[in-house]
C-alpha positions as CSV (number, residue, x, y, z in Angstrom):
1,M,0.6,8.0,-62.7
2,G,2.9,5.1,-61.8
3,I,5.9,7.5,-61.5
4,L,3.9,9.9,-59.3
5,K,2.9,7.0,-57.0
6,K,6.5,5.8,-56.7
7,E,7.6,9.4,-55.8
8,M,4.8,9.7,-53.1
9,N,5.9,6.3,-51.6
10,A,9.5,7.4,-51.5
11,M,8.4,10.7,-49.8
12,T,6.3,8.8,-47.3
13,L,9.2,6.4,-46.5
14,R,11.6,9.4,-45.9
15,A,9.0,11.0,-43.6
16,L,8.6,7.9,-41.5
17,L,12.2,6.8,-41.4
18,P,13.3,9.0,-38.3
19,G,10.3,7.7,-36.3
20,L,11.1,4.1,-37.2
21,L,14.7,4.6,-36.2
22,L,13.7,6.1,-32.9
23,I,11.4,3.2,-32.2
24,T,14.1,0.7,-33.0
25,L,16.6,2.4,-30.6
26,L,14.0,2.6,-27.9
27,V,13.2,-1.2,-28.2
28,G,16.9,-2.0,-28.2
29,A,17.5,0.1,-25.1
30,S,14.6,-1.5,-23.2
31,V,16.0,-5.0,-23.9
32,L,19.3,-4.0,-22.4
33,R,18.2,-1.9,-19.5
34,A,14.9,-3.4,-18.3
35,T,15.2,-7.1,-18.4
36,D,13.1,-7.8,-15.4
37,P,10.1,-6.1,-13.6
38,A,12.4,-4.9,-10.8
39,D,14.7,-2.9,-13.0
40,A,11.8,-1.7,-15.1
41,A,10.2,-0.3,-11.9
42,L,13.4,1.3,-10.8
43,L,13.9,3.0,-14.2
44,T,10.7,4.9,-13.7
45,N,12.0,6.4,-10.5
46,E,15.7,6.9,-10.9
47,E,17.9,7.8,-13.8
48,V,21.2,6.2,-14.7
49,T,24.1,8.4,-13.3
50,L,27.2,8.4,-15.5
51,L,30.2,9.9,-13.7
52,P,31.8,12.8,-15.5
53,D,35.2,11.0,-15.9
54,A,33.7,7.8,-17.2
55,P,34.1,7.0,-21.0
56,P,31.1,6.4,-23.2
57,H,29.7,2.9,-23.5
58,P,31.2,1.0,-26.4
59,A,29.1,-0.5,-29.1
60,V,27.0,-3.4,-28.0
61,P,27.4,-6.7,-29.9
62,A,24.2,-7.8,-31.6
63,S,24.5,-11.2,-29.9
64,A,23.9,-9.5,-26.6
65,I,20.5,-8.4,-27.8
66,E,19.1,-11.2,-29.8
67,P,20.7,-14.7,-29.9
68,A,20.9,-16.2,-33.4
69,P,19.9,-19.9,-33.7
70,G,23.0,-22.1,-33.2
71,S,25.1,-19.2,-31.8
72,K,27.2,-19.4,-28.7
73,L,24.7,-17.2,-26.8
74,S,21.9,-19.5,-27.8
75,E,23.8,-22.5,-26.6
76,D,24.7,-20.8,-23.3
77,L,21.0,-19.9,-22.7
78,A,20.1,-23.6,-23.1
79,K,22.8,-24.6,-20.6
80,L,21.6,-22.0,-18.1
81,A,18.1,-23.3,-18.4
82,K,19.3,-26.8,-17.6
83,T,21.3,-25.5,-14.7
84,N,18.3,-23.7,-13.3
85,N,16.2,-26.9,-13.7
86,R,18.8,-28.8,-11.7
87,S,18.9,-26.1,-9.1
88,G,15.1,-26.4,-8.7
89,E,15.4,-30.2,-8.3
90,E,18.2,-29.8,-5.8
91,L,16.2,-27.4,-3.7
92,A,12.9,-29.1,-3.9
93,P,13.4,-31.3,-0.8
94,L,14.4,-28.2,1.2
95,I,11.2,-26.3,0.1
96,E,9.1,-29.2,1.2
97,K,10.2,-28.6,4.8
98,F,8.5,-25.2,4.8
99,P,4.9,-25.0,6.0
100,N,2.0,-24.9,3.6
101,Y,0.3,-21.5,3.1
102,S,-3.4,-21.5,4.2
103,P,-5.2,-18.4,3.1
104,S,-6.8,-16.4,5.9
105,R,-10.5,-16.2,6.4
106,T,-10.0,-12.4,6.7
107,E,-10.4,-10.6,3.4
108,F,-7.3,-8.4,3.6
109,Q,-7.5,-5.0,2.0
110,G,-5.5,-1.8,2.0
111,T,-1.9,-1.1,1.0
112,L,1.4,-2.5,2.3
113,R,4.4,-0.4,1.1
114,I,7.8,-2.1,0.8
115,T,10.9,-0.1,-0.2
116,G,14.5,-1.0,-0.6
117,S,16.8,-3.6,-2.1
118,D,17.0,-4.1,-5.8
119,S,18.2,-7.6,-5.3
120,L,14.9,-8.5,-3.6
121,G,12.9,-6.4,-6.1
122,T,11.9,-9.0,-8.6
123,L,11.0,-11.6,-6.0
124,L,8.8,-9.1,-4.1
125,V,7.1,-7.9,-7.3
126,R,6.2,-11.4,-8.2
127,A,5.2,-12.4,-4.7
128,A,3.0,-9.3,-4.5
129,G,1.2,-10.3,-7.7
130,S,0.6,-13.9,-6.4
131,Y,-0.6,-12.5,-3.1
132,K,-3.1,-10.2,-4.9
133,S,-4.5,-13.1,-6.7
134,I,-5.5,-14.5,-3.3
135,Y,-6.7,-11.2,-1.9
136,P,-7.9,-9.0,-4.8
137,N,-8.3,-5.9,-2.5
138,A,-4.8,-6.1,-1.0
139,V,-2.3,-3.8,-2.7
140,I,1.5,-4.4,-2.1
141,E,3.6,-1.6,-3.5
142,I,7.2,-2.4,-4.2
143,R,9.7,0.5,-4.6
144,Q,13.4,0.1,-5.0
145,G,16.5,2.2,-4.7
146,G,18.8,0.3,-2.4
147,S,18.8,-1.2,1.1
148,M,19.8,2.1,2.8
149,K,17.0,3.9,1.1
150,G,14.6,1.3,2.4
151,L,15.8,1.9,6.0
152,Q,15.6,5.6,5.6
153,E,12.0,5.4,4.3
154,L,11.1,3.0,7.1
155,Q,12.5,5.3,9.8
156,S,10.6,8.3,8.2
157,G,7.3,6.4,8.2
158,N,7.1,6.3,4.4
159,C,6.8,2.5,4.1
160,E,5.7,-0.4,6.3
161,M,8.6,-2.7,5.4
162,A,12.2,-2.2,4.3
163,A,13.8,-4.7,1.9
164,V,17.4,-5.0,3.0
165,S,19.9,-7.4,1.3
166,R,22.3,-7.6,4.2
167,D,22.2,-7.8,8.0
168,L,21.7,-4.6,10.0
169,S,24.5,-3.5,12.2
170,A,23.9,-3.0,16.0
171,E,24.5,0.7,15.5
172,E,21.8,0.9,12.8
173,V,19.3,-0.9,14.9
174,A,20.0,1.3,18.0
175,R,19.7,4.5,15.9
176,I,16.4,3.6,14.3
177,E,14.9,2.4,17.5
178,Q,16.0,5.6,19.3
179,A,14.6,7.8,16.5
180,T,11.3,6.0,16.3
181,G,10.6,4.6,19.7
182,R,9.7,1.3,18.1
183,Q,11.4,-2.1,17.9
184,V,13.3,-3.2,14.8
185,F,12.0,-6.6,13.7
186,T,14.0,-8.4,11.0
187,I,12.7,-11.4,9.0
188,P,15.1,-13.3,6.7
189,V,13.2,-14.5,3.6
190,A,16.0,-15.7,1.3
191,L,19.7,-16.2,0.9
192,G,21.9,-14.8,-1.9
193,A,25.5,-13.7,-2.5
194,V,27.5,-10.8,-3.8
195,C,29.4,-11.8,-7.0
196,V,32.1,-10.3,-9.1
197,Y,31.1,-10.7,-12.8
198,V,33.2,-10.6,-15.9
199,N,32.4,-11.4,-19.6
200,A,32.1,-15.2,-20.2
201,D,35.0,-15.1,-22.7
202,N,37.4,-13.4,-20.2
203,P,39.9,-16.2,-19.3
204,I,40.6,-14.9,-15.7
205,K,40.1,-17.8,-13.2
206,G,39.5,-15.9,-10.0
207,L,40.3,-12.9,-7.8
208,T,41.8,-12.5,-4.3
209,K,40.5,-10.1,-1.7
210,A,43.6,-7.8,-2.3
211,Q,42.9,-7.8,-6.1
212,C,39.3,-6.8,-5.5
213,N,40.5,-4.0,-3.3
214,G,43.0,-2.8,-5.9
215,I,40.3,-2.8,-8.6
216,F,37.4,-1.2,-6.8
217,S,38.8,0.9,-3.9
218,M,40.0,4.5,-4.3
219,E,42.4,4.0,-1.4
220,H,43.6,0.5,-2.7
221,S,45.0,-0.2,0.8
222,M,45.9,-3.8,0.0
223,T,47.8,-3.1,-3.2
224,A,50.8,-0.8,-4.0
225,A,48.9,0.8,-6.9
226,P,45.4,0.8,-8.3
227,I,44.5,-2.0,-10.7
228,I,43.2,-0.5,-13.8
229,R,44.2,-2.8,-16.7
230,W,43.8,-6.5,-17.2
231,K,47.5,-7.1,-17.7
232,Q,48.1,-6.0,-14.1
233,L,46.1,-9.1,-13.0
234,D,47.5,-11.4,-15.6
235,P,50.3,-10.4,-18.0
236,S,49.3,-13.1,-20.4
237,S,45.6,-12.0,-20.6
238,P,44.4,-11.5,-24.2
239,L,42.8,-8.3,-23.0
240,G,46.3,-6.9,-22.4
241,S,46.4,-3.2,-21.6
242,A,42.7,-2.7,-22.0
243,A,41.2,-0.9,-19.1
244,A,38.5,-2.7,-17.0
245,P,35.4,-0.5,-16.9
246,L,33.6,-1.0,-13.6
247,Y,29.9,-1.5,-13.3
248,M,27.9,-1.3,-10.1
249,E,24.6,0.0,-8.6
250,N,24.2,3.1,-6.5
251,K,25.9,3.8,-3.2
252,L,22.7,2.9,-1.2
253,S,23.0,-0.8,-2.3
254,G,23.2,-3.5,0.3
255,T,25.1,-5.6,-2.2
256,L,27.8,-3.0,-2.4
257,Q,27.9,-2.7,1.4
258,V,28.6,-6.5,1.7
259,F,31.3,-6.2,-0.9
260,R,32.8,-3.2,0.9
261,D,32.8,-5.0,4.2
262,W,34.7,-7.9,2.7
263,C,37.5,-6.3,0.8
264,M,37.6,-2.5,1.4
265,P,36.1,-1.7,4.8
266,G,36.0,2.0,5.5
267,E,37.2,2.8,2.0
268,N,35.5,4.5,-1.0
269,F,34.8,3.1,-4.4
270,T,37.1,4.5,-7.1
271,T,35.7,7.1,-9.5
272,I,38.0,6.0,-12.3
273,N,36.3,4.4,-15.3
274,R,33.2,3.6,-13.2
275,F,29.6,3.3,-14.4
276,I,26.6,3.5,-12.1
277,E,23.8,1.3,-13.3
278,P,20.0,1.5,-12.5
279,G,19.8,-2.1,-11.2
280,P,21.7,-5.4,-10.8
281,S,20.6,-6.9,-14.0
282,S,22.0,-3.9,-15.9
283,V,25.4,-4.5,-14.2
284,V,25.4,-8.1,-15.5
285,N,24.1,-7.0,-18.9
286,A,27.2,-4.8,-19.2
287,C,29.5,-7.7,-18.4
288,C,27.6,-9.8,-21.0
289,A,28.1,-7.1,-23.7
290,Y,31.6,-5.7,-23.1
291,P,34.6,-8.1,-23.2
292,A,36.7,-6.0,-20.7
293,A,33.9,-5.2,-18.2
294,I,33.8,-6.2,-14.5
295,G,30.9,-5.6,-12.2
296,I,29.4,-6.3,-8.8
297,A,25.9,-7.7,-8.5
298,G,23.9,-10.4,-6.8
299,F,23.9,-14.2,-7.4
300,A,20.3,-14.0,-8.5
301,H,21.2,-12.0,-11.6
302,R,23.6,-14.4,-13.3
303,Q,23.3,-14.6,-17.1
304,P,24.8,-17.0,-19.7
305,R,27.2,-14.5,-21.3
306,A,28.7,-13.4,-18.0
307,K,30.5,-15.5,-15.3
308,E,30.8,-15.2,-11.5
309,L,34.5,-15.4,-10.4
310,P,35.7,-17.6,-7.6
311,L,37.2,-15.6,-4.8
312,A,39.9,-16.2,-2.3
313,A,41.1,-14.5,0.9
314,T,44.7,-14.9,-0.1
315,A,46.7,-15.7,-3.3
316,G,47.2,-19.2,-1.9
317,G,43.5,-19.9,-1.9
318,P,41.3,-21.7,-1.7
319,Y,39.3,-20.1,-4.4
320,V,35.6,-20.6,-3.9
321,A,33.0,-20.1,-6.6
322,P,29.4,-19.0,-5.6
323,S,27.0,-21.9,-5.8
324,I,23.9,-23.1,-3.9
325,A,26.1,-25.3,-1.8
326,T,28.9,-22.8,-1.0
327,I,26.4,-20.0,-0.2
328,R,24.4,-22.3,2.1
329,N,27.4,-23.6,4.0
330,G,29.1,-20.2,4.2
331,T,32.3,-21.1,2.5
332,Y,31.7,-18.5,-0.2
333,P,33.0,-15.3,1.4
334,M,30.1,-12.9,0.4
335,K,26.9,-14.6,1.5
336,Q,23.8,-12.4,1.9
337,R,20.8,-12.7,4.0
338,M,17.8,-11.1,2.3
339,N,15.6,-9.5,5.0
340,L,12.4,-7.7,5.4
341,V,12.5,-5.2,8.2
342,L,9.5,-3.8,10.2
343,L,9.1,-1.3,13.0
344,V,6.6,-2.6,15.6
345,P,5.8,-2.2,19.3
346,S,6.7,-6.0,19.7
347,A,6.9,-9.2,17.6
348,E,3.4,-10.1,18.8
349,R,1.9,-6.9,17.3
350,I,2.8,-7.1,13.7
351,P,-0.1,-5.7,11.6
352,P,-2.3,-8.6,10.3
353,M,-1.7,-8.1,6.6
354,A,2.0,-7.7,7.0
355,R,2.1,-10.9,9.1
356,D,0.1,-12.8,6.5
357,F,2.3,-11.7,3.6
358,L,5.4,-12.8,5.6
359,K,3.7,-16.2,6.2
360,F,3.2,-16.4,2.4
361,L,6.8,-15.7,1.7
362,L,8.0,-18.3,4.2
363,S,5.7,-21.0,3.0
364,Q,6.3,-23.6,0.3
365,D,4.6,-21.3,-2.2
366,G,6.8,-18.3,-1.3
367,Q,10.0,-20.2,-1.2
368,E,9.2,-21.7,-4.6
369,L,9.2,-18.1,-5.9
370,V,12.5,-17.5,-4.1
371,V,14.1,-20.3,-6.2
372,K,12.4,-19.2,-9.4
373,N,13.9,-15.8,-9.0
374,G,17.5,-17.1,-8.6
375,L,17.7,-16.9,-4.8
376,I,18.1,-19.6,-2.3
377,P,15.6,-20.6,0.5
378,I,16.6,-19.9,4.1
379,D,17.0,-22.8,6.6
380,P,13.4,-23.8,7.4
381,A,14.5,-24.6,11.0
382,N,15.2,-20.9,11.6
383,I,12.0,-19.3,10.3
384,A,10.1,-17.0,12.6
385,G,7.9,-18.7,15.1
386,F,4.7,-16.9,14.1
387,V,4.9,-18.5,10.7
388,R,4.3,-22.0,12.1
């Protein structure tokens, strides 16, 4: 009887093993690819596109998934937490200059659709949740897919606001207004920056505009040859002849447009060794996991096992690292304004619920959420007049 029971247990274990393995793989993938609500939402709508000529992903180190107590990753997470706390303390006096939010006597209800920037996605998802706690019958739908997608959906009438992580060009504004017969109204709600990320153990100190062009541009107009291997940047690099796999979001990203305008205007991104990721956190995840990786993502998505490189216009410098101070004063070269864009007959005729949600975002409560989501408050002296 005991032998029969052991054989039945063994048979049961063999039957369950494939399912347990699948669950383990799915859990591991979710940790790597959906680290925040914004990326998780995006994954439900868009698939990761891996270009045909890109090599398969290398194995992911276990430390990138679960930090062991006393490990380097665990120490770096603790340092990041302290840095974030200092950032919050540094920005607290600025947040206090914003108006307080006073809930309206109107019980807002209905749906406000916002589509666009992945860099703004997490902030907007959390702000929408906070707003709904004030107005239970108000629904704010957040969809992502890139700044250009947001503008396309706004022009087509498929959303009430576009989230755009860059400034609109005069040509874009003219085209949208001509197509819709309405006024483009842009409200900055936060500041950010485009960063070039590498693995935290990569010893490279910084990059120039020309080097960024050589790494990411198909035309590489600023370098004699494309930069594919780390030894081309630094002959003494321990990465040597290892190729640098490139990680970025999709082509509709406002973050990529800011990068393109800075170091490769009018040029195309290279297709060599390039991976398209579903969101900015996934880009930085790759840089955390793979020693030779390099990627483009927003300042809000920094993580402890990746580092943001200082950038310089020329080899002579100065090299400027992204920080709250350098982003606010404009010395870092790829500053971003995070905008919400509406189409209205005039600034005085913004729909009431949209106006109130903007007031919430530009209040002390809303800007506190901005900081908690890794972004930087705008200058309170420049907020739209209707918020006061």
